SEDRENGU-698134 format. One record per residue: residue in one letter; x, y, z of N, C-alpha, C in turn. Coordinates in steps of 0.001 Angstrom, whole numbers, plus 500000, padded with zeros to 6 digits. Each point is the difference from the previous one (the first is absolute). Layout:
A, X, Y, Z, X, Y, Z, X, Y, Z $
...
end
This chain:
X, 607410, 415641, 430066, 500713, 500634, 498905, 500254, 501474, 500332 $
X, 501232, 500396, 499915, 500380, 501361, 500344, 499835, 500891, 498778 $
X, 499233, 501061, 500220, 499783, 500942, 498917, 501107, 501042, 499966 $
X, 500399, 500403, 498820, 501008, 501030, 499868, 499419, 501367, 500293 $
X, 500901, 500945, 500276, 499567, 501352, 500305, 499437, 500659, 498746 $
X, 498914, 500744, 500224, 499381, 500715, 498887, 500836, 501219, 499655 $
X, 500351, 500156, 498764, 500806, 501138, 499567, 499134, 501247, 499929 $
X, 500471, 501076, 500628, 499249, 501254, 500020, 500302, 500797, 498738 $
X, 498953, 500467, 499372, 500141, 500756, 498755, 499168, 501275, 500057 $
X, 500331, 500903, 499136, 499255, 501247, 499884, 498594, 499740, 499460 $
X, 499016, 500677, 500625, 498613, 499843, 499543, 499838, 500784, 498702 $
X, 499617, 499293, 498983, 499898, 500630, 498693, 498755, 500894, 499883 $
X, 498876, 499597, 500573, 498764, 500769, 499913, 500116, 501257, 500848 $
X, 499795, 501177, 499424, 500189, 501269, 500698, 499018, 500173, 501150 $
X, 498732, 499604, 499793, 498994, 500149, 501049, 500330, 499122, 501206 $
X, 500318, 498736, 499704, 500368, 499077, 501093, 501254, 500481, 500716 $
X, 500939, 500553, 499223, 501255, 500492, 500586, 499733, 501166, 500950 $
X, 499070, 500897, 499629, 499679, 501151, 500839, 499288, 499562, 501269 $
X, 499091, 499037, 499886, 499285, 499499, 501170, 500972, 499337, 500979 $
X, 500880, 499178, 499446, 500997, 499325, 500840, 500920, 501009, 500677 $
X, 500377, 501041, 499275, 500872, 501025, 500570, 499321, 500680, 501186 $
X, 498730, 500355, 499844, 499273, 500676, 501068, 499919, 499128, 501251 $
X, 499676, 498706, 499800, 499887, 499094, 501142, 501343, 499803, 500707 $
X, 501030, 499706, 499220, 501327, 499746, 500602, 500554, 501276, 500649 $
X, 499744, 501152, 499390, 500482, 501265, 500566, 499370, 500255, 501353 $
X, 498691, 499839, 500073, 499310, 500212, 501272, 500480, 499020, 501078 $
X, 500202, 498755, 499597, 500507, 499014, 500955, 501412, 500339, 500472 $
X, 500820, 500493, 499076, 501382, 500360, 500352, 500031, 501187, 500957 $
X, 499159, 501001, 499734, 499919, 501155, 500881, 499493, 499608, 501392 $
X, 499037, 499073, 500024, 499477, 499530, 501273, 501083, 499263, 500796 $
X, 500764, 499153, 499336, 501068, 499249, 500666, 501096, 500941, 500519 $
X, 500310, 501046, 499232, 500996, 500969, 500438, 499519, 500712, 501261 $
X, 498717, 500382, 500037, 499438, 500658, 501181, 500052, 499069, 501214 $
X, 499590, 498744, 499807, 500006, 499034, 501110, 501413, 499774, 500522 $
X, 500978, 499912, 499105, 501394, 499793, 500407, 500506, 501159, 500849 $
X, 499643, 501227, 499612, 500458, 501167, 500750, 499358, 500070, 501383 $
X, 498724, 499595, 500108, 499306, 500075, 501283, 500387, 498850, 500920 $
X, 499937, 498786, 499490, 500248, 498818, 500821, 501460, 499898, 500443 $
X, 500922, 500353, 499133, 501427, 499809, 500285, 500741, 501301, 500281 $
X, 499298, 501108, 500012, 500604, 501307, 500246, 501176, 500240, 499048 $
X, 499777, 499658, 498729, 501038, 500143, 498981, 499757, 501262, 499194 $
X, 501097, 500563, 499528, 499897, 501157, 499109, 499857, 499475, 498574 $
X, 498847, 500229, 499417, 499670, 499438, 498689, 499720, 501130, 499025 $
X, 500587, 499863, 498813, 499705, 500916, 498908, 499739, 499201, 498741 $
X, 498844, 500165, 499407, 499592, 499220, 498836, 499654, 500946, 498854 $
X, 500576, 499763, 498837, 499751, 500810, 498814, 499613, 499073, 498856 $
X, 498878, 500287, 499366, 499511, 499188, 498876, 499571, 500935, 498876 $
X, 500455, 499707, 498782, 499554, 500718, 498805, 499151, 499052, 499155 $
X, 498846, 500476, 499611, 499116, 499189, 499151, 500586, 499940, 498584 $
X, 499466, 499098, 499149, 500481, 499948, 498613, 499852, 501323, 499268 $
X, 499061, 500829, 500437, 499786, 501299, 499349, 500810, 501121, 500677 $
X, 500814, 499631, 501010, 500859, 500974, 500649, 499407, 500682, 501201 $
X, 498880, 499529, 500496, 499382, 500604, 501173, 500700, 499495, 501264 $
X, 500225, 500932, 500953, 500762, 499676, 501218, 499058, 499600, 501131 $
X, 500369, 498914, 500684, 499336, 499572, 501227, 501105, 499784, 501041 $
X, 499799, 500535, 501170, 501051, 499880, 501015, 499399, 499898, 501389 $
X, 500854, 499411, 500891, 499641, 499914, 501413, 501277, 500212, 500808 $
X, 499922, 500816, 501041, 501134, 500250, 500887, 499506, 499972, 501428 $
X, 500685, 499232, 500840, 499597, 499913, 501404, 500301, 501286, 500754 $
X, 500996, 500765, 499537, 500298, 501294, 500627, 500029, 501083, 498938 $
X, 501169, 500240, 499408, 500145, 500978, 498922, 500729, 499326, 498849 $
X, 499408, 500061, 498829, 500611, 499373, 498840, 501363, 500613, 499701 $
X, 500119, 501345, 500130, 501254, 500674, 499700, 501102, 499547, 500968 $
X, 499662, 499916, 501302, 500997, 499557, 500988, 500392, 498543, 499765 $
X, 499016, 499194, 499628, 500300, 498584, 499728, 500916, 499861, 498803 $
X, 499774, 500801, 498952, 500852, 499946, 498813, 501417, 500479, 500331 $
X, 500090, 501086, 500788, 501330, 500504, 500388, 500748, 498969, 500846 $
X, 499273, 499352, 500882, 500633, 498954, 500815, 500496, 498860, 499124 $
X, 499207, 499636, 499026, 500404, 498934, 499080, 501232, 500404, 499202 $
X, 500038, 501253, 499555, 501162, 500461, 499229, 501269, 499986, 500849 $
X, 499884, 500427, 501268, 501170, 499960, 500893, 500473, 498574, 500207 $
X, 499049, 499110, 500227, 500344, 498600, 500198, 500656, 499417, 498752 $
X, 499423, 500325, 498843, 500543, 499484, 498748, 501414, 500504, 499773 $
X, 500230, 501294, 500345, 501335, 500577, 499833, 500998, 499334, 500939 $
X, 499603, 499866, 501268, 500884, 499347, 500971, 500268, 498558, 499613 $
X, 498976, 499338, 499498, 500171, 498602, 499591, 500978, 499884, 498845 $
X, 499894, 500931, 499047, 500924, 499967, 498857, 501431, 500276, 500440 $
X, 500152, 500974, 500928, 501348, 500295, 500508, 500560, 498789, 500742 $
X, 499153, 499388, 500823, 500444, 498817, 500747, 500369, 498852, 499054 $
X, 499169, 499821, 498977, 500291, 498931, 499034, 501308, 500271, 499271 $
X, 500229, 501264, 499667, 501250, 500356, 499318, 501195, 499769, 500900 $
X, 499850, 500376, 501280, 501093, 499783, 500963, 500286, 498516, 500174 $
X, 498932, 499221, 500095, 500180, 498549, 500144, 500712, 499425, 498780 $
X, 499597, 500461, 498815, 500637, 499507, 498773, 501476, 500380, 499961 $
X, 500307, 501234, 500414, 501397, 500426, 500038, 500809, 499168, 500991 $
X, 499399, 499716, 501153, 500687, 499170, 500991, 500235, 498588, 499470 $
X, 499005, 499484, 499307, 500157, 498659, 499423, 501142, 499970, 498985 $
X, 500067, 501028, 499148, 501072, 500071, 499016, 501353, 500139, 500679 $
X, 500042, 500814, 501071, 501266, 500185, 500724, 500487, 498696, 500598 $
X, 499104, 499297, 500701, 500413, 498756, 500628, 500296, 498909, 498980 $
X, 499338, 500069, 498864, 500313, 499060, 498926, 501416, 500225, 499487 $
X, 500365, 501284, 499834, 501364, 500328, 499575, 501012, 499563, 501056 $
X, 499680, 500261, 501285, 500910, 499599, 501070, 500179, 498488, 500035 $
X, 498931, 499263, 499787, 500087, 498540, 500012, 500889, 499503, 498854 $
X, 499830, 500585, 498813, 500842, 499605, 498870, 501468, 500352, 500255 $
X, 500222, 501180, 500596, 501374, 500417, 500305, 500644, 499059, 501007 $
X, 499254, 499635, 501042, 500532, 499083, 501008, 500241, 498618, 499416 $
X, 499145, 499565, 499098, 500195, 498687, 499373, 501295, 499977, 499189 $
X, 500273, 501083, 499275, 501246, 500074, 499238, 501208, 500027, 500927 $
X, 499880, 500754, 501107, 501117, 500077, 500941, 500271, 498642, 500641 $
X, 498940, 499282, 500344, 500167, 498662, 500574, 500648, 499058, 499005 $
X, 499612, 500114, 498749, 500589, 499155, 498962, 501503, 500270, 499866 $
X, 500393, 501276, 500052, 501422, 500350, 499911, 500768, 499490, 501213 $
X, 499385, 500111, 501179, 500662, 499516, 501213, 500162, 498481, 499973 $
X, 498996, 499315, 499493, 500103, 498539, 499898, 501117, 499605, 499034 $
X, 500108, 500715, 498882, 501066, 499710, 499039, 501367, 500274, 500609 $
X, 500122, 501110, 500741, 501269, 500319, 500657, 500352, 498953, 501056 $
X, 499002, 499526, 500726, 500224, 498975, 501014, 500517, 498708, 499364 $
X, 499395, 499609, 498880, 500442, 498776, 499329, 501443, 500130, 499522 $
X, 500368, 501195, 499513, 501373, 500206, 499542, 500983, 499937, 501156 $
X, 499623, 500558, 501151, 500880, 499938, 501163, 500174, 498572, 500497 $
X, 499003, 499157, 499753, 500101, 498583, 500366, 500714, 499176, 498930 $
X, 500438, 500679, 498943, 500720, 499295, 498945, 499112, 499361, 498967 $
X, 498744, 500427, 499923, 499060, 499442, 499038, 499723, 501015, 498895 $
X, 499761, 499498, 498811, 499655, 500862, 498880, 501107, 500946, 499579 $
X, 501248, 499568, 500112, 501131, 500856, 499635, 500349, 499909, 498518 $
X, 499352, 499087, 499291, 500340, 499812, 498593, 499701, 501204, 499131 $
X, 499029, 500817, 500416, 499624, 501161, 499184, 500707, 501271, 500463 $
X, 500851, 499897, 501025, 500677, 501176, 500551, 501226, 500347, 499166 $
X, 500230, 501289, 499843, 501204, 500468, 499315, 501167, 500017, 500981 $
X, 501193, 500281, 499469, 501186, 500049, 500852, 499874, 501110, 501042 $
X, 499466, 501125, 499588, 499832, 501110, 500935, 499025, 499640, 501121 $
X, 498910, 499318, 499646, 499034, 499589, 501015, 500615, 499011, 500971 $
X, 500801, 499074, 499483, 500665, 499026, 500874, 500969, 500688, 500947 $
X, 500714, 500996, 499509, 500919, 500742, 500864, 499242, 500747, 501095 $
X, 498851, 500564, 499650, 499184, 500686, 501002, 499492, 499025, 501058 $
X, 499568, 498812, 499572, 499535, 498989, 500952, 501139, 499560, 500914 $
X, 501186, 499823, 499409, 501161, 499602, 500795, 500347, 501064, 501042 $
X, 499980, 501261, 499604, 500288, 501089, 500940, 498974, 500041, 501118 $
X, 498749, 499780, 499643, 498943, 500019, 501008, 500173, 498865, 501001 $
X, 500378, 498829, 499508, 500235, 498863, 500894, 501194, 500255, 500916 $
X, 501047, 500631, 499474, 501169, 500309, 500820, 499644, 500994, 501105 $
X, 499199, 501004, 499659, 499575, 500954, 501025, 499141, 499313, 501062 $
X, 499122, 499113, 499551, 499160, 499277, 500951, 500845, 499124, 500916 $
X, 500991, 499319, 499420, 500877, 499145, 500796, 500808, 500811, 500998 $
X, 500462, 501180, 499588, 500745, 500870, 500911, 499125, 500451, 501160 $
X, 498748, 500345, 499714, 499085, 500407, 501067, 499708, 498845, 500954 $
X, 499876, 498794, 499447, 499735, 498826, 500841, 501166, 499735, 500937 $
X, 501234, 500082, 499463, 501181, 499765, 500837, 500136, 501067, 501074 $
X, 499724, 501242, 499632, 500079, 501077, 500984, 499002, 499789, 501128 $
X, 498806, 499597, 499642, 498992, 499738, 501023, 500391, 498819, 500870 $
X, 500571, 498967, 499388, 500415, 498823, 500758, 501103, 500352, 500989 $
X, 500990, 500796, 499571, 501078, 500405, 500897, 499467, 500848, 501145 $
X, 499033, 500840, 499680, 499400, 500816, 501054, 499323, 499132, 501052 $
X, 499290, 498972, 499557, 499344, 499101, 500946, 501016, 499208, 500812 $
X, 501103, 499577, 499351, 501064, 499301, 500723, 500575, 500883, 501107 $
X, 500274, 501258, 499687, 500552, 500916, 500998, 499032, 500212, 501160 $
X, 498721, 500092, 499685, 499010, 500154, 501067, 499985, 498783, 500913 $
X, 500082, 498804, 499401, 500007, 498781, 500808, 501251, 499910, 500866 $
X, 501147, 500421, 499459, 501241, 499988, 500776, 499899, 500938, 501191 $
X, 499456, 501194, 499777, 499846, 500947, 501090, 499051, 499458, 501072 $
X, 498932, 499331, 499556, 499078, 499412, 500965, 500672, 498910, 500827 $
X, 500811, 499170, 499351, 500710, 498932, 500713, 501001, 500577, 500988 $
X, 500702, 501067, 499612, 500944, 500642, 500922, 499275, 500579, 501217 $
X, 498858, 500596, 499753, 499225, 500561, 501105, 499512, 498901, 500933 $
X, 499566, 498866, 499431, 499592, 498867, 500830, 501170, 499475, 500818 $
X, 501191, 499942, 499373, 501194, 499536, 500711, 500322, 500921, 501171 $
X, 499909, 501305, 499788, 500279, 500964, 501076, 499023, 499824, 501155 $
X, 498730, 499818, 499671, 498987, 499826, 501041, 500239, 498728, 500794 $
X, 500375, 498919, 499281, 500268, 498726, 500691, 501208, 500105, 500921 $
X, 501038, 500739, 499581, 501178, 500183, 500862, 499634, 500764, 501262 $
X, 499170, 501044, 499829, 499581, 500758, 501179, 499179, 499135, 500941 $
X, 499094, 499211, 499448, 499203, 499117, 500850, 500883, 498952, 500683 $
X, 501010, 499482, 499311, 500910, 499017, 500576, 500810, 500601, 501142 $
X, 500443, 501267, 499833, 500763, 500661, 501054, 499138, 500205, 501239 $
X, 498744, 500389, 499789, 499093, 500209, 501136, 499753, 498694, 500741 $
X, 499785, 498911, 499264, 499777, 498691, 500634, 501235, 499527, 500744 $
X, 501191, 500254, 499437, 501237, 499589, 500662, 500186, 500732, 501316 $
X, 499699, 501305, 500013, 500122, 500782, 501227, 499010, 499517, 501047 $
X, 498785, 499635, 499581, 499014, 499496, 500950, 500428, 498667, 500596 $
X, 500680, 499189, 499189, 500434, 498674, 500470, 501363, 500056, 500693 $
X, 500647, 501142, 500095, 501301, 500132, 500632, 501131, 499455, 499165 $
X, 499806, 499915, 498709, 501029, 499484, 499099, 500546, 501160, 499195 $
X, 501372, 500065, 499972, 500621, 501061, 499220, 499771, 499733, 498521 $
X, 499413, 500927, 499288, 499759, 499769, 498562, 501292, 499861, 499224 $
X, 499963, 499186, 498982, 501170, 499802, 499148, 500273, 501245, 499179 $
X, 501260, 500207, 499720, 500425, 501163, 499254, 500482, 499596, 498624 $
X, 499984, 500950, 499115, 500476, 499764, 498638, 501405, 500545, 499846 $
X, 500827, 499268, 499280, 501348, 500476, 499705, 499945, 501045, 498911 $
X, 501138, 500561, 499696, 500052, 501011, 498949, 499630, 499430, 498648 $
X, 500147, 498649, 499846, 499620, 499350, 498749, 498550, 499566, 500005 $
X, 499265, 500351, 501086, 498592, 499641, 500056, 499750, 498627, 500556 $
X, 501067, 499275, 500547, 499821, 498662, 500550, 499599, 500102, 501464 $
X, 499241, 499019, 500465, 499570, 499961, 501384, 501139, 499460, 500851 $
X, 500400, 500751, 501043, 501092, 499590, 500895, 499426, 499695, 501370 $
X, 500231, 498798, 500549, 499474, 499697, 501344, 500556, 500965, 501030 $
X, 499273, 500098, 501112, 500375, 500930, 501058, 501349, 499626, 500608 $
X, 500292, 498685, 500179, 501260, 499571, 500614, 501168, 500415, 499140 $
X, 499830, 499858, 498657, 501097, 500351, 499113, 500214, 501492, 499964 $
X, 498924, 500750, 500084, 500132, 501447, 499968, 500657, 500509, 501265 $
X, 499810, 499314, 501153, 500594, 500441, 501254, 501504, 499794, 500001 $
X, 500505, 499007, 499210, 501431, 499762, 499940, 500729, 501121, 499300 $
X, 499345, 500675, 499143, 500613, 501090, 499268, 499759, 501340, 500664 $
X, 499377, 500005, 501179, 499675, 501257, 500645, 501026, 500409, 501046 $
X, 501109, 499191, 500224, 501047, 500346, 500964, 499684, 499597, 501411 $
X, 499004, 499174, 500230, 499612, 499568, 501345, 500838, 498790, 500390 $
X, 500563, 499985, 501266, 500817, 498878, 500485, 499101, 498876, 500439 $
X, 500289, 498810, 499532, 499221, 498820, 500349, 500761, 499186, 501035 $
X, 499371, 499664, 501109, 500617, 499201, 501067, 499735, 498537, 499756 $
X, 501060, 499175, 500107, 499886, 498556, 499807, 500308, 499328, 501318 $
X, 499079, 499203, 500522, 500165, 499283, 501281, 500304, 498549, 499692 $
X, 501057, 499465, 500664, 500423, 498615, 499770, 500005, 499278, 501339 $
X, 499446, 498784, 500018, 500041, 499163, 501206, 498999, 500453, 501029 $
X, 500245, 499445, 501290, 499044, 500257, 501055, 500346, 501256, 500802 $
X, 501211, 500442, 499918, 500397, 501148, 500800, 499498, 501296, 499406 $
X, 500529, 501055, 500617, 499588, 501312, 499558, 501037, 500647, 499103 $
X, 500974, 499180, 499550, 501050, 500537, 499165, 499415, 500361, 498638 $
X, 500272, 501172, 499605, 499461, 500443, 498696, 501104, 500604, 499186 $
X, 499806, 499939, 498696, 500951, 500539, 499058, 499267, 500978, 499080 $
X, 500608, 501093, 499865, 499383, 500998, 499094, 500578, 499846, 498629 $
X, 499136, 499852, 499017, 500421, 499839, 498628, 499753, 501300, 499277 $
X, 501064, 500609, 499605, 499809, 501253, 499276, 499380, 499719, 498629 $
X, 499322, 500990, 499453, 499397, 499851, 498663, 501059, 500255, 498951 $
end
């Protein structure tokens, strides 16, 4: 059977109360002394009897210990105040960001064509203008990308033509030329327009006929 904790109460008998005070006081002072010696702690103990008599123990100087405690208490209060102010600040920032996110979500839904039933004519016109600006920016970006791709393809074409010309020269083949319209003209056809006389040999003899161009 588990017994409950005994409730501590004030000793009503004055004599018993004084005896108990003397015993507990001496034990408390002894424990304070042991704590300061064994643990190298700075201990300051102050006790007032029921009649107002002072009992104290200080491991070094009571005045220095009290001043140290006051400095610590002051710094602790300042730190606690700073922490509380920071908490309030971040709480305000969190609420502000939550409201901003809510507004952005509502604006996003309207841009997607949702929740337009509560919008006024002016709001609808603003949404329409915003969509038109967005569409214009999208088209501009798309055209820019198209132009970049065209330039890249032209550069690749130029490089391939140069590589083809180099390979043709290595193989002893005259590279094909482009006409003024950009069409590829074979070398034989281009030579006919260059004013060069072509010799035509007929039969087994050495008789030849010159065909003017």
